C-alpha positions as CSV (number, residue, x, y, z in Angstrom):
1,M,109.4,124.5,84.3
2,S,112.1,124.5,86.6
3,N,111.5,126.3,89.7
4,S,114.6,126.2,92.2
5,V,113.5,126.6,95.7
6,A,117.3,126.0,97.1
7,P,120.3,125.3,94.7
8,T,119.8,121.8,94.8
9,V,116.0,121.2,94.9
10,A,114.0,121.5,91.6
11,V,110.6,120.9,90.5
12,D,110.4,119.9,86.7
13,G,107.5,119.1,84.8
14,D,104.1,121.0,83.7
15,A,101.1,122.8,85.8
16,D,98.3,124.8,85.2
17,P,99.0,128.2,86.8
18,R,96.0,127.5,89.1
19,F,98.1,124.9,90.8
20,A,100.6,127.5,92.1
21,G,99.4,126.4,95.7
22,L,100.2,122.7,95.2
23,L,103.8,123.3,93.8
24,D,104.5,125.5,96.5
25,A,103.5,122.9,99.2
26,F,105.8,120.6,97.2
27,R,108.8,122.9,96.6
28,Q,108.3,123.8,100.5
29,N,108.7,120.0,101.7
30,L,111.4,119.3,99.3
31,S,113.3,122.5,100.4
32,T,112.9,121.4,104.4
33,G,114.0,117.9,103.4
34,E,110.2,116.6,104.4
35,E,110.2,115.1,101.4
36,L,113.0,113.3,99.5
37,G,112.1,113.1,96.1
38,G,108.5,112.4,94.5
39,S,105.6,112.9,92.1
40,L,102.4,114.7,91.7
41,C,99.9,114.0,88.9
42,V,96.2,115.5,88.7
43,L,94.3,114.9,85.7
44,V,90.9,116.4,84.8
45,D,88.7,114.5,82.2
46,G,92.2,112.2,81.8
47,R,94.1,115.1,80.6
48,P,97.1,116.3,83.0
49,V,96.5,119.7,84.7
50,V,99.5,118.9,87.0
51,D,102.5,116.4,86.1
52,V,105.5,117.4,88.2
53,W,108.4,115.7,90.2
54,G,111.5,116.7,91.9
55,G,113.9,116.1,95.0
56,W,116.3,113.3,94.9
57,S,116.1,109.5,94.2
58,D,118.4,108.3,96.9
59,P,118.9,108.9,100.0
60,D,122.4,110.3,99.8
61,R,120.9,112.9,97.5
62,T,123.6,111.8,94.3
63,R,121.0,111.3,91.9
64,Q,117.6,113.7,90.9
65,W,114.0,112.3,90.6
66,E,113.2,112.4,87.0
67,R,110.4,112.1,84.7
68,D,110.6,108.6,84.3
69,T,111.5,107.5,88.1
70,I,109.7,104.9,89.6
71,T,109.4,103.7,93.2
72,N,107.6,101.1,95.0
73,V,104.2,102.4,95.6
74,W,103.3,99.6,98.5
75,S,99.2,99.7,98.5
76,L,98.5,101.8,95.6
77,S,99.2,98.7,93.9
78,K,95.7,97.4,95.4
79,T,94.0,99.6,92.9
80,V,95.6,98.6,89.9
81,S,94.7,94.8,91.2
82,S,91.1,95.8,91.6
83,L,91.4,97.4,88.1
84,A,92.2,94.0,86.7
85,A,89.3,92.1,88.3
86,L,86.8,94.7,87.3
87,L,88.0,94.5,83.7
88,L,87.2,90.8,83.9
89,I,83.8,91.4,85.6
90,D,82.7,94.1,82.9
91,R,83.6,91.2,80.3
92,G,81.4,88.9,81.9
93,E,84.4,86.7,82.9
94,L,84.1,87.0,86.9
95,D,80.8,87.6,88.8
96,P,81.3,89.7,91.9
97,D,78.2,87.8,93.5
98,A,79.7,84.3,92.6
99,P,82.0,81.7,95.0
100,V,85.6,82.4,94.2
101,A,85.9,78.4,93.9
102,A,83.5,78.6,91.1
103,Y,86.7,80.0,89.0
104,W,89.5,78.6,91.4
105,P,88.1,75.3,92.7
106,E,90.7,74.8,95.1
107,F,89.7,78.0,97.1
108,G,86.8,76.0,98.2
109,A,89.0,74.5,100.8
110,A,88.3,74.5,104.6
111,G,85.3,76.0,104.5
112,K,85.8,78.7,102.0
113,D,83.3,77.6,99.4
114,G,80.9,80.6,100.5
115,V,83.8,83.3,99.9
116,L,82.4,85.3,97.0
117,V,84.5,87.3,94.8
118,R,82.8,90.2,96.2
119,H,84.3,89.5,99.4
120,V,87.9,89.6,98.3
121,L,87.1,92.3,96.5
122,T,85.9,94.4,99.9
123,H,88.5,92.9,102.1
124,S,85.6,90.9,103.8
125,S,86.9,87.3,102.6
126,G,88.5,85.9,106.1
127,V,91.5,85.7,104.3
128,S,93.2,88.5,105.2
129,G,97.1,86.9,105.4
130,W,98.6,83.4,105.6
131,D,98.7,80.9,108.4
132,Q,102.3,81.0,110.3
133,P,105.2,80.4,109.7
134,V,105.4,82.7,106.5
135,S,108.4,84.5,105.3
136,A,108.8,87.2,102.7
137,E,110.5,84.8,100.8
138,D,107.2,82.4,100.7
139,I,105.2,85.5,99.8
140,M,107.3,86.3,96.5
141,D,106.8,83.2,95.4
142,V,103.5,84.3,94.2
143,D,102.1,81.3,92.9
144,A,102.9,79.0,95.6
145,A,101.9,81.5,98.1
146,T,98.7,81.7,96.5
147,D,98.0,78.0,96.7
148,R,98.8,78.5,100.2
149,L,96.0,80.9,100.5
150,A,93.7,78.6,99.0
151,A,94.2,75.6,101.3
152,Q,93.9,77.6,104.9
153,A,91.2,78.2,106.7
154,P,89.1,81.7,106.8
155,W,90.2,83.4,110.1
156,W,86.4,84.9,110.3
157,P,83.1,84.4,108.5
158,A,83.0,85.7,104.9
159,G,81.0,88.9,105.0
160,A,80.8,89.5,108.5
161,A,83.2,92.0,108.7
162,T,86.4,94.0,107.2
163,G,89.6,92.9,107.4
164,Y,92.2,94.6,105.9
165,H,94.1,92.3,103.3
166,L,97.4,93.7,103.9
167,L,99.7,91.6,102.0
168,D,97.8,89.1,100.4
169,Y,95.1,90.9,98.4
170,G,97.2,90.8,94.9
171,H,97.9,87.3,95.8
172,L,93.9,86.4,95.8
173,I,93.3,88.5,92.5
174,H,95.9,86.6,91.2
175,G,94.3,83.4,92.0
176,L,91.1,84.5,90.3
177,V,93.0,86.1,87.1
178,R,95.2,82.9,86.8
179,A,92.1,80.8,86.9
180,V,90.0,82.6,84.6
181,T,92.5,83.7,82.3
182,G,95.5,81.5,82.2
183,R,97.7,84.5,83.0
184,G,99.4,85.7,85.9
185,L,98.3,89.3,87.6
186,G,101.0,91.0,86.3
187,A,101.1,89.9,82.8
188,F,97.4,90.7,82.8
189,V,98.0,94.0,84.3
190,A,100.9,95.1,81.5
191,E,98.6,93.6,78.6
192,E,95.4,94.8,79.2
193,L,96.0,97.7,81.2
194,A,99.7,99.5,81.6
195,G,100.4,98.4,77.9
196,P,97.1,99.9,76.3
197,L,97.2,103.2,78.5
198,D,100.9,103.7,77.8
199,A,101.1,103.8,81.8
200,D,104.6,102.9,83.3
201,F,103.5,100.9,86.0
202,W,104.6,97.0,86.8
203,L,103.4,94.3,88.7
204,G,107.0,92.3,88.1
205,L,109.6,94.4,86.9
206,P,112.3,93.4,84.7
207,A,115.9,93.5,85.6
208,E,116.6,96.1,82.9
209,E,114.3,98.7,84.4
210,D,116.5,98.7,87.7
211,H,118.1,101.6,86.9
212,R,115.1,104.0,87.2
213,V,114.2,102.7,90.4
214,S,114.1,105.0,93.8
215,P,114.5,103.0,96.4
216,V,112.3,103.8,99.4
217,A,113.5,105.4,102.4
218,P,112.0,103.5,105.4
219,P,109.6,105.3,107.6
220,P,110.2,106.3,111.3
221,P,110.1,102.7,113.6
222,S,106.0,101.7,113.7
223,Q,104.1,102.6,116.6
224,L,102.4,99.1,116.4
225,D,103.2,97.0,119.4
226,L,102.6,93.5,117.9
227,S,102.6,91.9,121.4
228,A,99.7,94.2,122.4
229,L,97.4,92.7,120.0
230,P,95.1,89.7,120.8
231,P,96.8,86.4,120.2
232,G,95.3,84.8,117.2
233,S,93.2,87.8,116.4
234,P,93.2,88.8,112.6
235,A,95.1,91.9,113.4
236,A,97.8,90.1,114.8
237,R,97.9,87.2,112.2
238,T,97.6,89.7,109.3
239,F,100.7,91.8,110.9
240,G,102.4,89.4,111.8
241,G,102.7,87.2,108.7
242,P,104.9,88.2,107.8
243,V,106.6,91.1,109.0
244,L,108.1,93.1,106.3
245,G,110.7,96.0,106.8
246,A,110.8,98.4,103.9
247,E,114.0,97.4,102.9
248,V,112.8,94.0,101.2
249,T,111.7,96.4,98.1
250,W,115.6,97.1,97.7
251,T,115.6,93.6,96.5
252,R,115.8,92.5,93.0
253,A,113.4,89.2,93.9
254,W,110.8,91.7,95.2
255,R,110.6,93.8,92.1
256,A,110.4,90.6,90.1
257,A,107.6,89.0,92.2
258,G,105.1,91.6,91.1
259,I,103.1,91.4,94.2
260,G,99.8,92.5,93.5
261,G,99.1,94.1,97.2
262,A,102.5,96.0,97.7
263,G,105.0,95.7,95.2
264,G,104.0,97.5,92.2
265,Q,106.3,99.8,90.8
266,G,105.3,103.3,89.2
267,N,105.1,107.0,89.7
268,A,102.2,109.6,90.3
269,R,102.0,109.8,86.5
270,S,101.0,105.9,85.6
271,V,99.0,105.4,88.7
272,A,96.6,108.4,87.8
273,R,96.6,107.6,84.5
274,L,95.4,103.9,85.6
275,N,92.9,105.2,87.8
276,A,91.5,107.7,85.7
277,L,89.8,104.9,84.2
278,I,87.3,105.0,87.1
279,A,87.2,108.7,87.5
280,G,86.4,108.8,83.5
281,R,83.9,106.1,84.3
282,G,85.5,103.5,82.1
283,Q,87.6,105.6,79.4
284,V,90.9,107.9,79.2
285,D,91.8,109.8,76.3
286,G,88.4,108.6,74.4
287,R,89.9,105.2,74.7
288,R,86.7,102.9,76.3
289,M,88.2,99.9,78.6
290,L,85.4,99.4,81.1
291,S,81.3,100.4,80.9
292,P,80.2,103.3,83.1
293,E,78.1,100.4,84.9
294,A,81.3,98.6,85.7
295,V,82.5,101.8,87.3
296,D,79.1,102.2,89.0
297,L,79.6,98.8,91.0
298,I,82.9,100.1,93.1
299,F,80.1,102.4,94.6
300,A,77.1,99.9,94.6
301,S,77.2,98.1,97.8
302,P,80.0,99.6,100.0
303,V,80.9,97.5,103.2
304,E,81.4,99.4,106.4
305,G,82.4,98.9,109.9
306,I,85.4,98.4,112.2
307,D,88.1,96.7,110.4
308,L,89.3,93.9,112.0
309,V,92.9,94.4,110.9
310,L,93.2,98.1,111.0
311,G,91.2,98.9,114.0
312,L,89.7,101.9,112.0
313,P,86.2,102.5,110.8
314,L,86.4,102.0,107.1
315,R,84.0,102.0,104.0
316,W,84.9,99.6,101.3
317,G,83.5,99.9,97.7
318,L,84.2,97.3,95.4
319,G,87.9,97.1,95.0
320,W,88.6,100.7,96.4
321,G,88.2,102.5,99.9
322,L,85.6,105.0,100.1
323,R,85.3,108.1,102.3
324,H,84.5,107.5,105.9
325,P,83.9,110.7,107.9
326,L,85.9,109.1,110.8
327,S,89.0,108.1,108.8
328,T,89.4,109.4,105.6
329,A,87.5,112.6,105.8
330,Y,90.4,114.4,103.7
331,L,88.8,113.0,100.6
332,P,85.9,115.2,98.8
333,E,82.7,114.3,99.1
334,G,81.0,112.3,96.5
335,R,81.8,109.1,94.6
336,V,85.5,108.9,95.3
337,A,87.6,105.8,94.9
338,S,90.7,106.0,96.6
339,W,93.7,104.4,98.7
340,G,97.0,104.9,100.1
341,G,100.3,103.5,100.0
342,W,102.4,102.7,103.5
343,G,104.5,105.7,104.2
344,G,101.8,108.2,102.4
345,S,101.3,107.9,98.7
346,L,97.9,108.6,97.6
347,V,95.4,108.1,94.8
348,A,91.5,109.5,94.5
349,A,89.8,109.0,91.6
350,D,86.4,111.3,91.7
351,V,83.8,110.0,89.2
352,D,81.8,113.0,90.1
353,R,84.2,115.4,89.1
354,G,86.1,113.8,86.4
355,V,89.8,114.4,88.6
356,T,92.4,111.8,89.5
357,F,95.1,112.8,92.0
358,A,97.8,110.6,92.9
359,Y,101.0,111.6,95.1
360,V,104.2,108.9,95.0
361,M,107.5,109.7,97.1
362,N,110.3,107.6,98.4
363,R,110.3,109.2,102.0
364,M,107.8,107.1,103.9
365,S,106.0,108.6,106.5
366,D,104.2,106.5,109.7
367,G,101.0,105.1,109.1
368,I,99.0,103.1,106.3
369,L,96.5,105.5,105.3
370,A,97.6,109.1,103.6
371,S,100.1,111.2,105.6
372,E,100.1,114.8,106.2
373,R,101.8,115.5,103.0
374,G,99.5,113.6,100.9
375,R,96.5,115.5,102.5
376,T,98.2,118.8,102.4
377,Y,98.6,118.2,98.6
378,L,95.1,116.5,97.9
379,R,93.7,119.8,99.3
380,A,95.6,122.1,97.4
381,A,94.6,120.5,94.2
382,Y,91.3,120.8,95.2
383,D,91.6,124.2,96.3
384,A,92.9,125.0,92.8
385,L,89.8,123.3,91.1
């Protein structure tokens, strides 16, 4: 299928005819320039019913977005880091109700001996960022940055509230994976998840893959005024340490670092295929990698309240965001594990319906949760179903 909207805009790939409305919305955004380039994937019971891509891979519109184009997916990376932790939980190598320090003794320093694995996975550990000063270069040294988190004091009592672990979520899971397996998070994901599922997703991209990367186009200037946040608050400390521009993702150092909270490289197909493990209650293509009981843990004991970092009412499951009527009402009701990436990328794994939806693009919108484009595509996908 190659449907031109304008002489220069094409959508390629395959889609079930039911999803004409979804494709029309994607084409419309590409033709108006609202969308630069991107990909959409919908899986039903693990099988693709939509796998399309289109637009441009670069802001100068000299390279088309291809089937194997990948880009920085920001916080969609967190869902893959969460999968790594869930795999270890399912294998009995990690207990969500055990202290982090039981596996990673150094983490018990400075009053963190009561922080549980569950607190990390529900963004309620009290460690939502690094003590200042900290730079982008610092967090790209993943081992050293992880060790820094282990040494510092929490910013609020573990379990008392959630505070979005904006950039350090993957570092904390890296610390656990490293302690339990002796491998880094990126290597574990490659060997235990992306490799077996044939998912083109990377936490630590080799230089020989750089030619496939579409650099993200930065969002409009943020409306967030850091100076207006209460000094010393978890929000001010999290957003201020370090302050990153989207341009950092254009660097070889960022791509190589494999930052599990924000640095994953992939596309809609690979993000959907990994999260389909959740929608499929542990299996994809007949290959079982998690038990159904492990998937049930995501929804078993949600944590809900006004998030100390984002200032929004959120509901966190074990590693994924869950539907909250006041902040994520765009998600369908039921057992849906989801999260968005800075700029608007979105993934949703619907256990009740066996559906996985993913949207990955390069032209960033403002905001951390889903963009209007992402919400439109998700609605169109469910309308088709």
